C-alpha positions, 0 to 999 in steps of 0.5 A: 836061121831066121832073117830080120829085115830092117832095110828101108825102115826109119831108125826108131822103127828098125830098132824096135823091130830088131829088139822084138825079133831078136828076143823072139828068136831067143825064145824060139831057140834059134842059134843064128840070125841074119840082120839085113840092114842094107848098105846105105850110109851105115846108120842101121848097120851101126845101130844093129851092131851097137844093140848086139853089143848091149845084149849078153845073149848075142854075139857078132859072127861076121865083123870083118868086111873082107869075109862077109858074104853080104855087106848089107847083112850082119850075122849074129849068134844067139847064145841060148839054151837049146830049143828043147830046154826052152820048150820045157820052160814054156810048158 
C-alpha cells in the first residue's frame, strides 16, 4: 500500500502532489492508498476527499471518523485493473 504525504504542504502544492501520486499509483497497479493530510483545520482533508470524489477510479474506504484508525489520514481504494494487466499495456 502506498502512502501519500501532503501534511504541512500548502493547499496548491498538496493538490498537485496528490493528483500526481494517485495517478502514479493507478498506473503502478496499486489497490489501496493512504493519504496522510494531518488533522489541523481539515482543509487538506476536505481537498483530498473532494478530489477523490471527482475521480471515477477512486473510492473512499474510511469515511466514518469512529472507525478511522488515524484521524489524520484517509484511505482510498483504487478501482483499477490488476498490476499484470497494466504491465502488459505498458510494454
